[in-house]
NULUMPA-463816 format. One record per residue: residue number from 1; x, y, z of N, C-alpha, C in turn. Coordinates in steps of 0.001 Angstrom, whole numbers, padded with zeros to 6 digits. Layout:
! NULUMPA-463816
<atom k="NUM" n_xx="X" n_yy="Y" n_zz="Z" ca_xx="X" ca_yy="Y" ca_zz="Z" c_xx="X" c_yy="Y" c_zz="Z"/>
...
! end
This chain:
! NULUMPA-463816
<atom k="1" n_xx="-009129" n_yy="000857" n_zz="-006484" ca_xx="-010361" ca_yy="000167" ca_zz="-006775" c_xx="-011107" c_yy="-000092" c_zz="-005474"/>
<atom k="2" n_xx="-012356" n_yy="000215" n_zz="-005444" ca_xx="-013151" ca_yy="000086" ca_zz="-004227" c_xx="-013779" c_yy="-001303" c_zz="-004156"/>
<atom k="3" n_xx="-013604" n_yy="-001963" n_zz="-003023" ca_xx="-014191" ca_yy="-003281" ca_zz="-002837" c_xx="-015634" c_yy="-003141" c_zz="-002389"/>
<atom k="4" n_xx="-016431" n_yy="-004202" n_zz="-002574" ca_xx="-017811" ca_yy="-004193" ca_zz="-002107" c_xx="-017862" c_yy="-003976" c_zz="-000606"/>
<atom k="5" n_xx="-016890" n_yy="-004547" n_zz="000128" ca_xx="-016876" ca_yy="-004423" ca_zz="001578" c_xx="-016660" c_yy="-002993" c_zz="002029"/>
<atom k="6" n_xx="-016055" n_yy="-002174" n_zz="001201" ca_xx="-015735" ca_yy="-000829" ca_zz="001623" c_xx="-016550" c_yy="000221" c_zz="000871"/>
<atom k="7" n_xx="-017622" n_yy="-000161" n_zz="000211" ca_xx="-018470" ca_yy="000816" ca_zz="-000463" c_xx="-019081" c_yy="001707" c_zz="000612"/>
<atom k="8" n_xx="-018863" n_yy="002982" n_zz="000500" ca_xx="-019254" ca_yy="003901" ca_zz="001554" c_xx="-020370" c_yy="004810" c_zz="001059"/>
<atom k="9" n_xx="-021187" n_yy="005271" n_zz="001999" ca_xx="-022224" ca_yy="006229" ca_zz="001661" c_xx="-022341" c_yy="007243" c_zz="002784"/>
<atom k="10" n_xx="-022826" n_yy="008387" n_zz="002452" ca_xx="-022997" ca_yy="009436" ca_zz="003456" c_xx="-024164" c_yy="009083" c_zz="004357"/>
<atom k="11" n_xx="-024011" n_yy="009397" n_zz="005656" ca_xx="-025111" ca_yy="009140" ca_zz="006572" c_xx="-025821" c_yy="010426" c_zz="006963"/>
<atom k="12" n_xx="-025437" n_yy="011541" n_zz="006351" ca_xx="-026117" ca_yy="012796" ca_zz="006579" c_xx="-025766" c_yy="013485" c_zz="007886"/>
<atom k="13" n_xx="-024764" n_yy="012997" n_zz="008606" ca_xx="-024417" ca_yy="013632" ca_zz="009873" c_xx="-023479" c_yy="014801" c_zz="009641"/>
<atom k="14" n_xx="-023371" n_yy="015644" n_zz="010638" ca_xx="-022493" ca_yy="016808" ca_zz="010550" c_xx="-021049" c_yy="016376" c_zz="010395"/>
<atom k="15" n_xx="-020272" n_yy="017156" n_zz="009686" ca_xx="-018857" ca_yy="016876" ca_zz="009528" c_xx="-018556" c_yy="015933" c_zz="008382"/>
<atom k="16" n_xx="-019568" n_yy="015488" n_zz="007660" ca_xx="-019348" ca_yy="014651" ca_zz="006504" c_xx="-018936" c_yy="013230" c_zz="006820"/>
<atom k="17" n_xx="-019167" n_yy="012766" n_zz="008045" ca_xx="-018803" ca_yy="011395" ca_zz="008396" c_xx="-019563" c_yy="010421" c_zz="007518"/>
<atom k="18" n_xx="-018999" n_yy="009294" n_zz="007321" ca_xx="-019582" ca_yy="008278" ca_zz="006442" c_xx="-019755" c_yy="006984" c_zz="007213"/>
<atom k="19" n_xx="-020581" n_yy="006102" n_zz="006678" ca_xx="-020724" ca_yy="004775" ca_zz="007275" c_xx="-020652" c_yy="003732" c_zz="006186"/>
<atom k="20" n_xx="-020246" n_yy="002528" n_zz="006571" ca_xx="-020166" ca_yy="001430" ca_zz="005627" c_xx="-021574" c_yy="000925" c_zz="005398"/>
<atom k="21" n_xx="-021953" n_yy="000792" n_zz="004130" ca_xx="-023298" ca_yy="000314" ca_zz="003832" c_xx="-023315" c_yy="-001207" c_zz="003802"/>
<atom k="22" n_xx="-024484" n_yy="-001745" n_zz="003910" ca_xx="-024642" ca_yy="-003196" ca_zz="003856" c_xx="-024479" c_yy="-003826" c_zz="005212"/>
<atom k="23" n_xx="-024260" n_yy="-005137" n_zz="005219" ca_xx="-024198" ca_yy="-005879" ca_zz="006478" c_xx="-022764" c_yy="-006244" c_zz="006825"/>
<atom k="24" n_xx="-021835" n_yy="-005325" n_zz="006638" ca_xx="-020423" ca_yy="-005604" ca_zz="006864" c_xx="-020050" c_yy="-005348" c_zz="008317"/>
<atom k="25" n_xx="-019170" n_yy="-006150" n_zz="008796" ca_xx="-018755" ca_yy="-006113" ca_zz="010193" c_xx="-017972" c_yy="-004859" c_zz="010521"/>
<atom k="26" n_xx="-018127" n_yy="-004397" n_zz="011755" ca_xx="-017340" ca_yy="-003269" ca_zz="012241" c_xx="-015879" c_yy="-003668" c_zz="012404"/>
<atom k="27" n_xx="-015571" n_yy="-004946" n_zz="012243" ca_xx="-014192" ca_yy="-005420" ca_zz="012326" c_xx="-013501" c_yy="-005404" c_zz="010971"/>
<atom k="28" n_xx="-014200" n_yy="-004959" n_zz="009936" ca_xx="-013609" ca_yy="-004887" ca_zz="008602" c_xx="-012384" c_yy="-003985" c_zz="008640"/>
<atom k="29" n_xx="-011346" n_yy="-004378" n_zz="007914" ca_xx="-010122" ca_yy="-003572" ca_zz="007864" c_xx="-010231" c_yy="-002523" c_zz="006771"/>
<atom k="30" n_xx="-009865" n_yy="-001313" n_zz="007122" ca_xx="-009929" ca_yy="-000191" ca_zz="006202" c_xx="-008515" c_yy="000281" c_zz="005879"/>
<atom k="31" n_xx="-008288" n_yy="000642" n_zz="004644" ca_xx="-007017" ca_yy="001215" ca_zz="004227" c_xx="-007038" c_yy="002720" c_zz="004540"/>
<atom k="32" n_xx="-005896" n_yy="003383" n_zz="004465" ca_xx="-005897" ca_yy="004842" ca_zz="004634" c_xx="-006821" c_yy="005549" c_zz="003634"/>
<atom k="33" n_xx="-006919" n_yy="005030" n_zz="002416" ca_xx="-007824" ca_yy="005619" ca_zz="001433" c_xx="-009280" c_yy="005472" c_zz="001877"/>
<atom k="34" n_xx="-009631" n_yy="004302" n_zz="002435" ca_xx="-010986" ca_yy="004081" ca_zz="002943" c_xx="-011283" c_yy="005030" c_zz="004101"/>
<atom k="35" n_xx="-010295" n_yy="005202" n_zz="004990" ca_xx="-010457" ca_yy="006089" ca_zz="006137" c_xx="-010654" c_yy="007527" c_zz="005656"/>
<atom k="36" n_xx="-009902" n_yy="007948" n_zz="004654" ca_xx="-010049" ca_yy="009296" ca_zz="004108" c_xx="-011464" c_yy="009506" c_zz="003577"/>
<atom k="37" n_xx="-011984" n_yy="008547" n_zz="002856" ca_xx="-013343" ca_yy="008643" ca_zz="002337" c_xx="-014346" c_yy="008693" c_zz="003479"/>
<atom k="38" n_xx="-014176" n_yy="007840" n_zz="004461" ca_xx="-015067" ca_yy="007758" ca_zz="005618" c_xx="-015101" c_yy="009073" c_zz="006394"/>
<atom k="39" n_xx="-013935" n_yy="009710" n_zz="006535" ca_xx="-013825" ca_yy="010959" ca_zz="007283" c_xx="-014085" c_yy="012197" c_zz="006427"/>
<atom k="40" n_xx="-014261" n_yy="011988" n_zz="005129" ca_xx="-014432" ca_yy="013100" ca_zz="004185" c_xx="-013242" c_yy="014065" c_zz="004270"/>
<atom k="41" n_xx="-012049" n_yy="013477" n_zz="004326" ca_xx="-010791" ca_yy="014231" ca_zz="004372" c_xx="-009942" c_yy="013804" c_zz="003181"/>
<atom k="42" n_xx="-009024" n_yy="014664" n_zz="002745" ca_xx="-008109" ca_yy="014244" ca_zz="001680" c_xx="-007201" c_yy="013108" c_zz="002157"/>
<atom k="43" n_xx="-006824" n_yy="012252" n_zz="001236" ca_xx="-005898" ca_yy="011160" ca_zz="001569" c_xx="-004605" c_yy="011721" c_zz="002155"/>
<atom k="44" n_xx="-004158" n_yy="012856" n_zz="001620" ca_xx="-002913" ca_yy="013447" ca_zz="002111" c_xx="-003027" c_yy="013829" c_zz="003586"/>
<atom k="45" n_xx="-004212" n_yy="014267" n_zz="004022" ca_xx="-004410" ca_yy="014597" ca_zz="005439" c_xx="-004282" c_yy="013351" c_zz="006303"/>
<atom k="46" n_xx="-004896" n_yy="012256" n_zz="005874" ca_xx="-004828" ca_yy="011008" ca_zz="006648" c_xx="-003388" c_yy="010524" c_zz="006737"/>
<atom k="47" n_xx="-002704" n_yy="010445" n_zz="005605" ca_xx="-001319" ca_yy="009975" ca_zz="005611" c_xx="-000413" c_yy="010905" c_zz="006414"/>
<atom k="48" n_xx="-000655" n_yy="012197" n_zz="006345" ca_xx="000207" ca_yy="013153" ca_zz="007012" c_xx="-000064" c_yy="013323" c_zz="008501"/>
<atom k="49" n_xx="-001235" n_yy="012904" n_zz="008959" ca_xx="-001634" ca_yy="013178" ca_zz="010341" c_xx="-002008" c_yy="011957" c_zz="011167"/>
<atom k="50" n_xx="-001910" n_yy="010764" n_zz="010630" ca_xx="-002417" ca_yy="009617" ca_zz="011385" c_xx="-001687" c_yy="009406" c_zz="012706"/>
<atom k="51" n_xx="-000387" n_yy="009639" n_zz="012727" ca_xx="000348" ca_yy="009467" ca_zz="013993" c_xx="-000002" c_yy="010574" c_zz="014986"/>
<atom k="52" n_xx="000082" n_yy="011829" n_zz="014550" ca_xx="-000148" ca_yy="012950" ca_zz="015463" c_xx="-001593" c_yy="013030" c_zz="015941"/>
<atom k="53" n_xx="-002531" n_yy="012608" n_zz="015121" ca_xx="-003942" ca_yy="012643" ca_zz="015495" c_xx="-004385" c_yy="011373" c_zz="016221"/>
<atom k="54" n_xx="-003535" n_yy="010354" n_zz="016207" ca_xx="-003859" ca_yy="009112" ca_zz="016909" c_xx="-004869" c_yy="008236" c_zz="016194"/>
<atom k="55" n_xx="-004984" n_yy="008380" n_zz="014869" ca_xx="-005889" ca_yy="007503" ca_zz="014124" c_xx="-005399" c_yy="006073" c_zz="014327"/>
<atom k="56" n_xx="-006278" n_yy="005152" n_zz="014721" ca_xx="-005852" ca_yy="003833" ca_zz="015197" c_xx="-005446" c_yy="002836" c_zz="014103"/>
<atom k="57" n_xx="-004448" n_yy="003196" n_zz="013317" ca_xx="-003926" ca_yy="002270" ca_zz="012310" c_xx="-003003" c_yy="001246" c_zz="012951"/>
<atom k="58" n_xx="-002955" n_yy="000073" n_zz="012374" ca_xx="-001998" ca_yy="-000987" ca_zz="012712" c_xx="-001259" c_yy="-001334" c_zz="011429"/>
<atom k="59" n_xx="-000012" n_yy="-001721" n_zz="011583" ca_xx="000754" ca_yy="-002190" ca_zz="010426" c_xx="000416" c_yy="-003653" c_zz="010168"/>
<atom k="60" n_xx="000045" n_yy="-003947" n_zz="008943" ca_xx="-000189" ca_yy="-005318" ca_zz="008495" c_xx="000789" c_yy="-005518" c_zz="007349"/>
<atom k="61" n_xx="001923" n_yy="-006157" n_zz="007659" ca_xx="003010" ca_yy="-006187" ca_zz="006688" c_xx="003516" c_yy="-004766" c_zz="006500"/>
<atom k="62" n_xx="003527" n_yy="-004292" n_zz="005262" ca_xx="003930" ca_yy="-002917" ca_zz="004976" c_xx="002746" c_yy="-001968" c_zz="004858"/>
<atom k="63" n_xx="001537" n_yy="-002481" n_zz="005051" ca_xx="000335" ca_yy="-001680" ca_zz="004853" c_xx="-000252" c_yy="-001205" c_zz="006179"/>
<atom k="64" n_xx="-000864" n_yy="-000038" n_zz="006157" ca_xx="-001617" ca_yy="000458" ca_zz="007301" c_xx="-003063" c_yy="000003" c_zz="007157"/>
<atom k="65" n_xx="-003632" n_yy="-000481" n_zz="008244" ca_xx="-005028" ca_yy="-000894" ca_zz="008255" c_xx="-005661" c_yy="-000449" c_zz="009565"/>
<atom k="66" n_xx="-006955" n_yy="-000179" n_zz="009517" ca_xx="-007697" ca_yy="000299" ca_zz="010669" c_xx="-009042" c_yy="-000415" c_zz="010710"/>
<atom k="67" n_xx="-009430" n_yy="-000883" n_zz="011888" ca_xx="-010763" ca_yy="-001481" ca_zz="012032" c_xx="-011795" c_yy="-000361" c_zz="012126"/>
<atom k="68" n_xx="-012928" n_yy="-000560" n_zz="011487" ca_xx="-013998" ca_yy="000421" ca_zz="011525" c_xx="-014434" c_yy="000697" c_zz="012956"/>
<atom k="69" n_xx="-014546" n_yy="-000331" n_zz="013777" ca_xx="-014952" ca_yy="-000149" ca_zz="015177" c_xx="-013946" c_yy="000735" c_zz="015919"/>
<atom k="70" n_xx="-012647" n_yy="000514" n_zz="015677" ca_xx="-011613" ca_yy="001333" ca_zz="016326" c_xx="-011679" c_yy="002782" c_zz="015842"/>
<atom k="71" n_xx="-011929" n_yy="002962" n_zz="014551" ca_xx="-012031" ca_yy="004315" ca_zz="014004" c_xx="-013234" c_yy="005043" c_zz="014606"/>
<atom k="72" n_xx="-014352" n_yy="004357" n_zz="014747" ca_xx="-015536" ca_yy="004978" ca_zz="015349" c_xx="-015299" c_yy="005333" c_zz="016814"/>
<atom k="73" n_xx="-014583" n_yy="004493" n_zz="017539" ca_xx="-014219" ca_yy="004812" ca_zz="018931" c_xx="-013321" c_yy="006044" c_zz="018964"/>
<atom k="74" n_xx="-012355" n_yy="006122" n_zz="018050" ca_xx="-011471" ca_yy="007284" ca_zz="017963" c_xx="-012291" c_yy="008543" c_zz="017679"/>
<atom k="75" n_xx="-013241" n_yy="008449" n_zz="016752" ca_xx="-014091" ca_yy="009591" ca_zz="016443" c_xx="-014882" c_yy="010047" c_zz="017672"/>
<atom k="76" n_xx="-015384" n_yy="009097" n_zz="018429" ca_xx="-016159" ca_yy="009432" ca_zz="019633" c_xx="-015321" c_yy="010167" c_zz="020673"/>
<atom k="77" n_xx="-014009" n_yy="009924" n_zz="020686" ca_xx="-013118" ca_yy="010569" ca_zz="021655" c_xx="-012675" c_yy="011973" c_zz="021226"/>
<atom k="78" n_xx="-012944" n_yy="012352" n_zz="019978" ca_xx="-012501" ca_yy="013651" ca_zz="019482" c_xx="-013384" c_yy="014748" c_zz="020069"/>
<atom k="79" n_xx="-012770" n_yy="015874" n_zz="020390" ca_xx="-013538" ca_yy="017004" ca_zz="020896" c_xx="-014179" c_yy="017741" c_zz="019725"/>
<atom k="80" n_xx="-015387" n_yy="018236" n_zz="019915" ca_xx="-016091" ca_yy="018921" ca_zz="018809" c_xx="-015458" c_yy="020242" c_zz="018425"/>
! end
């Protein structure tokens, strides 16, 4: 189920990147499913590659969470 805080929309940029709509903070925590939607990648790719690709997840209890600001910084560091 998608929360209002994580409602995503396309920003029209190359590579299918997405941005969070509305006035939500870049500190919002994203689940792996949210990250998959944001990156326009399958959930299986995110779960299977987060360690090797260095996607900036943190463990919160048993759950993986990622700050939007950290994810955007990670994206900026990726080579085209």
